[in-house]
C-alpha positions in Angstrom: -50.3 8.4 22.6 -48.5 8.1 26.0 -44.7 8.3 25.7 -44.6 10.4 22.7 -43.4 13.9 22.8 -44.9 16.6 21.0 -42.9 19.4 19.5 -44.3 23.1 19.3 -43.0 25.5 16.8 -44.1 29.0 16.4 -44.0 31.3 13.3 -42.4 34.6 13.6 -45.6 36.6 13.7 -47.1 34.3 16.4 -43.7 34.8 18.4 -44.0 38.7 17.9 -47.9 38.7 19.1 -47.2 36.4 22.1 -44.1 38.8 23.3 -46.7 42.2 23.4 -49.1 40.2 25.7 -49.2 40.9 29.5 -48.0 38.3 31.8 -51.8 37.3 32.8 -52.7 37.0 29.2 -49.6 34.9 28.4 -51.0 32.3 31.4 -54.4 32.1 29.2 -52.4 31.6 25.9 -50.4 29.0 27.5 -53.3 27.1 28.8 -54.8 27.1 25.4 -51.4 25.7 23.9 -51.6 23.0 26.5 -55.1 22.0 25.4 -53.9 22.0 21.6 -51.0 19.7 22.7 -53.5 17.4 24.3 -56.1 17.5 21.7 -55.0 19.1 18.4 -58.8 18.7 16.9 -60.3 20.9 19.7 -60.2 24.0 17.3 -62.4 24.4 14.5 -60.8 23.3 10.8 -61.0 25.9 8.3 -61.7 25.3 4.6 -60.9 26.9 1.1 -57.6 29.2 1.3 -57.1 27.9 4.8 -57.6 24.5 4.7 -55.2 22.4 6.9 -55.5 25.3 9.3 -57.3 24.9 12.8 -58.2 27.8 14.9 -59.2 27.6 18.7 -61.0 30.3 20.3 -60.7 31.2 24.1 -61.2 34.1 26.6 -58.5 36.1 28.1 -59.5 39.1 30.4 -63.0 39.1 28.9 -61.8 39.3 25.2 -61.9 36.5 22.7 -58.4 35.5 21.6 -57.9 33.3 18.4 -55.2 30.8 18.0 -54.5 29.4 14.5 -52.3 26.6 14.2 -51.4 23.2 12.0 -50.7 19.9 13.5 -49.7 16.5 12.6 -49.2 13.6 15.3 -45.9 14.7 16.4 -45.9 18.6 15.9 -47.8 21.5 16.5 -47.0 24.6 14.7 -48.6 27.9 16.2 -49.2 30.3 13.2 -51.1 33.3 14.3 -52.5 34.7 17.8 -54.9 37.8 18.0 -58.4 39.1 18.2 -61.0 38.6 15.7 -60.3 42.1 14.0 -58.1 41.2 10.6 -57.3 37.8 12.0 -58.3 35.8 9.0 -56.9 38.6 6.6 -53.4 38.3 8.3 -53.6 34.3 8.5 -54.0 34.2 4.8 -50.7 35.9 4.1 
């Protein structure tokens, strides 16, 4: 889809989590977001309560980070960012 611009939105909880990261972690998260923008189906699609939500997992400083998002052809909506601990519980809220 050359020529299209994809808009990226973030939830308040995503923005708070991102703000707390160290600079080197933000670089890794930004790289993950770029991958999601280019290929939104890179993450794992969730079912049940979370249908329509995708979760992309990647490493940052030897720690697995999960990034939850939703998308349509022109937008990416970043929902939640964090480690696996309580991630899905928080995502259901």
